[in-house]
C-alpha positions in Angstrom: -12.9 -16.5 10.1 -12.6 -15.3 13.6 -8.9 -15.0 14.5 -5.7 -13.4 13.4 -4.1 -16.9 13.3 -6.8 -18.1 10.9 -6.1 -15.1 8.6 -2.4 -15.9 8.6 -3.2 -19.6 7.8 -5.4 -18.5 4.8 -2.5 -16.6 3.3 -0.3 -19.8 3.0 -1.9 -20.3 -0.4 -1.4 -16.7 -1.6 0.0 -16.7 -5.1 1.9 -13.4 -5.9 1.9 -13.9 -9.7 -1.9 -14.6 -9.8 -2.6 -11.6 -7.6 -0.5 -9.3 -9.9 -2.3 -10.7 -12.9 -5.7 -10.2 -11.3 -5.1 -6.5 -10.4 -2.2 -4.9 -12.1 -2.8 -5.5 -15.8 -5.7 -4.1 -17.9 -8.5 -3.4 -17.4 -7.7 -2.3 -13.8 -4.3 -1.0 -14.9 -5.2 0.4 -18.3 -3.1 3.6 -18.7 -4.9 4.6 -21.9 -8.0 5.2 -19.7 -8.0 8.0 -17.2 -11.0 6.3 -15.4 -9.1 3.1 -14.7 -8.7 2.5 -11.0 -4.9 2.4 -11.2 -4.7 5.8 -12.9 -6.8 7.2 -10.1 -4.6 5.7 -7.3 -1.4 6.9 -9.0 -2.9 10.4 -9.4 -3.9 10.6 -5.7 -0.4 9.6 -4.6 1.3 12.0 -7.0 -0.9 15.0 -6.0 -0.3 14.4 -2.3 3.4 14.1 -2.7 3.7 17.0 -5.2 2.6 19.4 -2.4 6.0 19.3 -0.9 5.1 18.5 2.7 5.7 14.7 2.6 9.5 14.3 3.0 12.2 13.2 5.4 14.7 10.5 6.1 12.7 7.2 6.3 9.8 5.9 4.3 8.2 2.6 5.2 5.7 0.7 3.1 3.6 -1.6 5.3 2.4 -4.8 3.7 3.9 -4.2 0.3 2.7 -7.5 -1.1 4.4 -8.1 -4.4 3.8 -4.5 -5.6 5.8 -1.3 -5.8 3.4 1.2 -7.5 2.3 2.6 -4.2 5.8 4.1 -3.7 6.5 5.6 -7.1 5.7 9.2 -6.1 6.7 9.2 -2.4 10.1 7.5 -2.6 11.7 10.5 -4.3 11.4 12.6 -1.1 13.2 10.2 1.3 16.7 9.0 1.7 15.8 5.5 3.0 12.9 3.4 1.6 12.0 0.1 3.4 9.5 -2.3 2.0 7.8 -4.9 4.2 5.5 -7.9 4.0 4.3 -10.8 6.2 4.7 -13.4 3.5 8.1 -14.6 2.4 6.8 -15.3 -1.1 6.0 -11.6 -1.5 9.3 -10.5 -0.1 11.1 -12.8 -2.5 9.1 -11.4 -5.4 10.1 -7.9 -4.5 13.8 -8.8 -4.0 13.9 -10.5 -7.4 12.5 -7.4 -9.1 14.9 -5.2 -7.2 17.8 -7.4 -8.4 16.5 -7.3 -12.0 16.0 -11.1 -12.1 14.2 -12.5 -15.1 10.5 -13.5 -15.0 9.4 -10.7 -12.6 6.5 -8.4 -13.2 7.0 -5.5 -15.7 6.4 -2.3 -13.8 7.7 -0.1 -16.6 4.2 1.2 -17.7 3.8 2.4 -14.1 7.1 4.3 -14.1 6.2 5.7 -17.5 2.8 6.9 -16.3 4.1 8.5 -13.1 6.8 10.3 -15.1 4.0 11.7 -17.3 2.1 12.9 -14.2 5.3 14.6 -12.9 5.7 16.3 -16.3 9.5 16.7 -16.1 10.2 15.0 -19.4 12.4 12.4 -17.6 13.0 9.0 -19.1 11.1 6.4 -16.9 14.2 4.2 -16.9 16.0 6.9 -14.8 13.3 6.9 -12.2 13.2 3.1 -12.1 17.0 3.0 -11.5 16.7 5.5 -8.7 13.9 3.5 -7.1 15.9 0.3 -7.1 18.8 2.2 -5.5 16.6 3.9 -2.8 15.0 0.7 -1.5 17.5 -0.4 1.2 15.6 -3.3 2.8 12.7 -5.7 2.3 11.8 -7.0 5.7 9.0 -9.0 7.6 6.1 -7.1 9.2 3.3 -8.2 11.4 0.6 -5.5 11.7 -1.0 -7.3 14.7 2.1 -6.8 16.9 2.5 -3.7 19.0 5.9 -3.3 17.3 5.0 -4.4 13.7 8.7 -4.4 12.6 10.1 -5.8 15.8 13.6 -4.4 16.6 14.1 -3.1 13.0 12.4 0.2 13.6 11.4 1.5 17.0 8.2 3.5 17.7 8.2 7.1 16.7 11.1 6.8 14.3 9.6 7.0 10.9 8.8 10.1 8.8 6.2 8.5 6.5 4.2 5.3 6.1 2.6 4.0 3.0 0.1 1.1 3.1 -2.2 -0.2 0.5 -4.8 -3.0 0.8 -3.2 -4.4 3.9 -5.0 -3.6 7.1 -8.5 -4.6 6.0 -7.2 -7.7 4.1 -5.2 -9.0 7.1 -7.7 -8.4 9.9 -10.4 -10.8 11.0 -12.7 -8.0 12.3 -13.1 -4.2 12.8 -11.5 -4.4 16.2 -8.3 -6.0 14.8 -8.4 -3.4 11.9 -8.4 -0.6 14.4 -5.6 -2.1 16.5 -3.5 -2.8 13.4 -3.9 0.9 12.4 -2.8 2.0 15.9 0.2 -0.4 15.8 1.5 0.9 12.5 1.0 4.6 13.3 2.9 3.9 16.5 6.0 3.7 14.3 5.5 7.3 13.0 7.1 10.4 14.4 4.7 13.0 15.7 3.4 14.9 12.6 4.6 12.0 10.5 2.6 11.3 7.3 0.5 8.3 6.4 -0.6 7.5 2.8 -3.3 4.8 3.0 -5.1 3.1 0.2 -7.7 0.4 0.8 -10.8 -1.4 -0.3 -14.4 -0.3 0.5 -17.0 -2.8 1.4 -15.0 -5.8 0.2 -15.5 -9.2 1.8 -13.0 -11.4 -0.2 -10.4 -11.4 -3.0 -8.7 -14.2 -5.0 -5.0 -14.8 -5.4 -4.6 -18.1 -7.3 -6.0 -21.0 -5.1 -6.3 -18.6 -2.2 -9.6 -17.0 -1.4 -8.8 -14.4 1.2 -11.4 -12.9 3.6 -11.5 -9.1 4.0 -13.1 -7.1 6.7 -15.6 -4.8 5.0 -15.0 -1.1 5.8 -16.8 2.1 4.9 -15.6 5.7 4.5 -17.0 6.4 8.0 -15.3 3.4 9.6 -11.9 4.4 8.1 -12.3 8.1 9.2 -13.3 7.1 12.8 -10.4 4.6 12.9 -7.9 7.3 11.9 -9.3 9.7 14.5 -9.0 7.0 17.2 -5.4 6.3 16.1 -4.7 10.1 16.7 -4.3 11.0 13.1 -5.5 14.1 11.4 -7.0 13.6 7.9 -5.5 16.0 5.4 -7.2 14.4 2.3 -9.8 11.7 1.8 -10.9 10.6 -1.7 -13.0 7.7 -2.9 -13.3 5.9 -6.2 -16.4 3.8 -7.1 -15.6 0.6 -9.1 -17.2 0.9 -12.5 -18.6 -2.2 -14.2 -15.5 -2.5 -16.4 -13.3 -2.6 -13.3 -15.3 -5.5 -11.7 -13.4 -8.5 -13.1 -14.6 -11.3 -10.8 -11.5 -11.6 -8.6 -13.1 -9.8 -5.6 -16.4 -8.0 -4.6 -14.9 -4.6 -3.9 -17.3 -1.7 -4.4 -14.8 1.2 -4.2 -11.3 2.4 -3.1 -10.3 5.0 -0.6 -7.2 7.1 -0.5 -6.2 9.0 2.6 -3.4 11.4 3.4 -3.2 11.8 7.2 -0.8 13.1 9.8 -0.1 11.8 13.2 -1.0 14.3 15.9 1.8 15.9 17.9 2.3 14.7 21.5 1.8 18.3 22.8 
């Protein structure tokens, strides 16, 4: 696969429900096990957001896919939450869940787990209700455009970006990965925050009939890419996939979590 167009073409077979089943139920999302990859991701996000620095008016999730877990800690600190995806099937999946339509994925164990991390004794249902109210838009995104959200959001206007498993999964090579990172961080205000989760050394993953190519990245590649994109790394953590987390739907060796900040223009 050697072009952005070919990547887009490969996603025509993407099945949101199969993707959710492959990655967001046990064993990968086993909340009874602290060593499960989902517990690790939610803890990283919670701890970064609990420090009190990540806040503002607008939070944008780049390449949401059909998932919401990546926003469960950050959304509380923003007035306006915008979810985005390239694929209409994923945007529809999100909209259906936001409208409480039947047959959508059950995110209640995720809300319950994050409420436990926060330790306020709050019913998870209250947090879920707030989340649904806070998401104001679900819109298209193209990370390979210099303005990934078109006229919806101009450059330098967003306080915080979240993105998980998007850039490396939607880029044909490292050059495109680098450019996509620069495109999305262009939306951020100076000193705006970026919470980035991605796959380490992954070359493919499955979503129903779709077998999607991924550009393999290492910790060093991601750090260098952030530096080139004029971002300062605040935290960088990695998780190695244990044998029980390798369930045959991809060849990922680990996960990275980054909290970074866009440099000031000065």
